[in-house]
C-alpha positions, 0 to 999 in steps of 0.5 A: 861862188866863194873864192876862199880855198879850203884850208889844208892840214899843216904838212910836216916839216922837213925836220919831222920827216927826217926824224921819221925817216931816221926812226924807220931806218933804225927799225929796218936795221934792227929787223935785218939784224934779227933775221941775219943773226937768228937761226935759219929754218928748214922744214922737210915734209917726208911722205915716202916710207921706202928704204931708199926714200927714208935716207934723203930727209934724214940726211938733209935734216941732220946736215942742216942741223950741223950747219946751225939750222933749226930743222923740222921734218914732218912725217906723213902717210908712208913717211911715218914708217921711218919713225916707227920703232919696229918698222924702220928696220924693215923698210923695203926697196921697191923693184917695180918702176924703179929706174935705177934697178938693174932688172926689167920690170917684168922680173921685178914684178915677180913675187919676192923681188922686193925682198931680194932688192931690199936685202941687197940694198941693206947689205950694200949699206952695211958693206959701205958703213952707211948709217942705218935708218935707226942711226940717222933717226937718233943722230937727227934727234940728238942734233936737235931736229924736230921729227914730227909724226902726223896725227891724222896718219897715226890715227889712220894706220892705228898706231899710238905714241909708244910705237915711235922712237923716243924724242919724236914729236907726236900729235902734230897736225897739218896746220902746224906743219903748214905754219912751220913751212910758212916761217921757214927759209927752206921748204922741201917735199921728199 
């Protein structure tokens, strides 16, 4: 049996360790500055296309953009109707199952009630000088919000690029939306 001890590699000196720590602290400070100074990011996924559900993603997006956020709104399935030039002004409000409607579901289910409810809401919007969906879409685009239209939904519904407001980003897939969400500071599903 040998009494020789295996040789150990030379351990770094205290000065070398201190220099490495100083380098790491500088790198961390630079990363913190980059995160703090860069624009915050918000991603909203808009999945509903009723009159009442078109407002939240557009109001949140335009407000966040006004506060300096880099905002993306990915519209998929019925949420795509918000970006459709012809459909945006015709979005309806569902009377059935809406707990805030002032009528019982048995009445709300009658033919024509969704149209009546929708007209009442549009009148309330106009009477209170609330922006229309079209105005909020334009405000969002003018504010730099990236309004995205899901390509799979475009194909599913038989739409084409010309059906959407000018400035809408078309042809975006779920993978792109997902990556934006991963990188964002705030993610919302509306």
